[in-house]
C-alpha positions in Angstrom: -41.9 -16.2 4.1 -39.6 -13.1 4.2 -41.7 -11.8 7.1 -41.3 -15.1 8.9 -37.6 -15.2 8.1 -37.2 -11.7 9.7 -38.8 -13.0 12.9 -36.3 -15.8 13.0 -33.4 -13.4 12.2 -34.3 -11.0 15.0 -34.7 -13.8 17.4 -31.3 -15.2 16.6 -29.9 -11.7 17.0 -31.3 -11.5 20.5 -30.0 -14.9 21.3 -26.5 -14.1 20.1 -26.4 -11.1 22.5 -27.7 -13.2 25.4 -25.5 -16.3 24.9 -22.8 -15.8 27.5 -21.0 -17.9 30.1 -23.4 -18.7 32.9 -26.5 -18.6 30.8 -28.5 -21.9 30.5 -29.9 -23.1 27.2 -33.3 -23.1 28.8 -33.0 -19.4 29.4 -32.2 -18.9 25.7 -35.2 -21.0 24.8 -37.5 -18.9 26.9 -36.1 -15.7 25.4 -36.6 -17.2 21.9 -40.2 -18.1 22.5 -41.0 -14.7 24.0 -39.4 -12.9 21.0 -41.2 -15.0 18.5 -44.6 -14.7 20.1 -44.1 -10.9 20.7 -43.8 -10.7 16.9 -47.2 -12.4 16.4 -45.6 -15.6 15.3 -45.4 -19.2 16.6 -42.3 -21.2 17.3 -42.0 -23.9 14.6 -40.2 -26.4 16.8 -42.2 -26.4 20.0 -44.3 -29.6 19.9 -43.0 -30.7 16.5 -43.2 -34.5 16.8 -43.0 -33.9 20.6 -40.0 -31.7 20.7 -40.1 -29.7 24.0 -38.3 -26.6 23.0 -38.8 -23.5 20.9 -35.2 -23.7 19.6 -32.6 -26.4 19.3 -29.4 -25.7 21.3 -26.6 -28.0 20.4 -23.4 -27.5 22.5 -19.9 -28.7 21.5 -20.1 -32.3 20.4 -23.8 -32.0 19.8 -24.5 -31.6 16.1 -28.2 -30.9 15.8 -31.5 -31.2 17.8 -30.1 -30.4 21.2 -32.9 -29.9 23.8 -32.8 -26.7 25.9 -32.2 -27.5 29.6 -31.7 -25.6 32.8 -28.8 -28.1 33.5 -26.9 -27.1 30.4 -25.1 -23.9 31.3 -22.8 -22.3 28.8 -19.2 -21.9 29.8 -16.2 -20.0 28.4 -14.9 -21.8 25.3 -18.1 -23.5 24.4 -19.4 -23.7 20.8 -23.2 -23.7 20.5 -25.4 -24.0 17.4 -28.9 -22.5 17.8 -31.5 -23.5 15.3 -34.7 -21.4 15.2 -37.9 -21.6 13.3 -41.0 -19.4 13.3 -44.5 -19.6 11.6 -46.1 -16.3 10.6 -49.5 -16.3 8.8 -48.9 -20.0 8.0 -45.5 -19.5 6.4 -42.2 -20.9 7.9 -38.7 -19.4 8.4 -35.8 -21.6 9.5 -32.2 -20.6 10.3 -29.3 -21.7 12.4 -26.1 -20.0 13.6 -23.0 -21.3 15.5 -21.8 -19.0 18.3 -18.5 -18.9 20.2 -19.0 -18.5 23.9 -16.3 -16.3 25.4 -12.8 -17.2 24.2 -12.8 -20.3 22.0 -9.9 -22.0 20.3 -8.6 -21.3 16.8 -9.7 -24.8 15.6 -13.3 -24.2 16.7 -13.4 -20.8 15.1 -12.1 -22.3 11.8 -14.6 -25.1 12.0 -17.5 -22.6 12.3 -16.1 -20.4 9.6 -15.7 -23.4 7.3 -19.3 -24.5 7.9 -20.7 -21.0 7.3 -18.6 -20.7 4.1 -20.0 -24.0 2.9 -23.5 -22.7 3.5 -22.9 -19.6 1.4 -21.4 -21.7 -1.4 -24.6 -23.8 -1.4 -26.7 -20.6 -1.5 -24.9 -19.3 -4.5 -25.7 -22.5 -6.4 -29.5 -22.1 -5.7 -30.4 -20.6 -9.1 -33.1 -21.3 -11.6 -32.3 -24.1 -14.0 -29.7 -25.8 -11.7 -30.3 -29.2 -10.2 -30.8 -29.9 -6.5 -27.5 -31.6 -6.1 -25.6 -28.7 -7.6 -26.2 -27.2 -4.2 -24.9 -30.4 -2.5 -21.8 -30.4 -4.6 -21.1 -26.7 -3.9 -21.4 -27.3 -0.1 -19.2 -30.3 -0.3 -16.6 -28.6 -2.5 -16.4 -25.6 -0.2 -16.0 -27.9 2.8 -13.2 -29.8 1.1 -11.5 -26.5 0.2 -11.7 -25.4 3.8 -10.2 -28.7 5.0 -7.3 -28.2 2.6 -6.8 -24.5 3.6 -7.1 -25.2 7.4 -4.9 -28.3 7.2 -7.5 -30.5 8.9 -10.1 -33.0 7.7 -13.5 -31.8 8.6 -16.2 -34.5 9.0 -19.1 -33.8 6.6 -22.4 -35.0 8.0 -24.5 -37.0 5.4 -27.5 -38.3 7.4 -28.9 -34.8 8.0 -29.2 -32.0 5.6 -31.5 -29.3 4.1 -35.0 -29.5 3.0 -37.9 -27.8 1.2 -39.8 -25.3 3.3 -43.0 -23.2 2.9 -46.4 -24.0 4.4 -44.6 -26.7 6.4 -41.2 -26.6 8.0 -39.9 -29.8 6.5 -41.0 -30.5 2.9 -39.6 -32.5 0.0 -37.0 -32.6 -1.3 -34.3 -33.6 1.1 -31.2 -31.7 0.3 -28.0 -33.6 1.0 -24.8 -31.7 1.9 -22.6 -34.0 -0.3 -23.1 -35.4 -3.7 -22.4 -35.3 -7.4 -23.8 -32.3 -9.4 -26.6 -32.5 -11.9 -29.0 -34.8 -10.1 -32.4 -34.3 -8.5 -35.3 -31.9 -9.3 -34.5 -28.8 -11.4 -34.7 -25.6 -9.4 -37.5 -23.3 -10.5 -38.5 -19.8 -9.6 -40.8 -19.8 -6.5 -39.2 -22.8 -4.8 -37.8 -22.3 -1.3 -35.1 -24.4 0.4 -33.4 -24.6 3.8 -29.7 -24.9 3.1 -27.8 -26.2 6.2 -24.4 -27.8 6.2 -23.0 -29.4 9.4 -19.3 -30.1 9.8 -17.3 -31.6 12.7 -13.7 -31.4 13.8 -13.3 -35.2 13.4 -15.6 -38.0 12.3 -18.7 -37.8 10.2 -20.2 -40.6 12.2 -23.2 -39.7 14.4 -25.0 -41.0 17.4 -28.5 -40.2 18.5 -28.8 -39.9 22.3 -31.5 -41.7 24.4 -33.6 -38.6 24.5 -34.5 -39.4 20.9 -33.5 -36.0 19.6 -29.9 -34.9 20.3 -27.4 -36.0 17.7 -23.7 -36.0 18.7 -20.4 -36.9 17.0 -19.4 -40.5 17.6 -15.8 -39.4 18.6 -16.7 -36.5 20.8 -15.3 -33.9 18.4 -17.0 -30.5 18.2 -19.5 -29.6 15.5 -20.9 -26.5 13.8 -24.2 -25.9 12.0 -25.3 -23.0 9.8 -28.6 -22.6 8.0 -30.6 -20.1 5.9 -34.0 -20.3 4.3 -33.5 -19.4 0.6 -36.0 -18.6 -2.2 -35.2 -19.3 -5.8 -35.9 -16.2 -7.8 -35.3 -15.0 -11.4 -32.6 -12.7 -10.0 -30.9 -15.4 -8.1 -31.1 -16.7 -4.5 -33.0 -14.5 -2.0 -31.9 -15.3 1.6 -35.2 -15.0 3.4 -33.6 -15.2 6.9 -30.9 -12.7 6.3 -30.8 -9.5 8.4 -33.1 -6.6 7.2 -30.2 -4.7 5.8 -28.8 -7.9 4.1 
């Protein structure tokens, strides 16, 4: 899984370099697929329940599952989350980043930073002996703290969250991003989870578009999404989709 995670990390690194004003999300998708296949891996997302892309590209008010398109061209000031998965030797890696395109506003930067901080708080809680919702509570607490520090009320998405991962991309258990601690299965050495908070600059209400995939904020506010695949080890959480030097 670490090897698969490194394929995902390198792919996201290339996409971060390529994501500039004037570039379409379809171009990013093509780059992602080529990078994954050049590594001897297979894109997890392509064909998954009919999904047409190798990555999810969710721009501005799109929260998750945005479909890459030649008509969606990035512009200065956009916020895009890119979710990427790869299968290598039957094992999955899954990670997402939120990128600022050109010059974005301070509120959007703060939103992305708050979401990333919530992800890392959840990762820190992924230790042997803890319960599943200890991660949920850590994510929620970090998001609440960011709301207080930034002087804004971030919307915390509850319908979508993390999941088990291994020989399949989505496995039990579902990992909510909000909840009371001490509930759910006990975390044991050898488990792997995708931890992925999503925050918005407004409501936590979501709408799925007619394409059957793209999820947007009900009020049009912008969203951010960060994700890592994490293994539970005796020495604490091992971030399988972290950079090679991380």
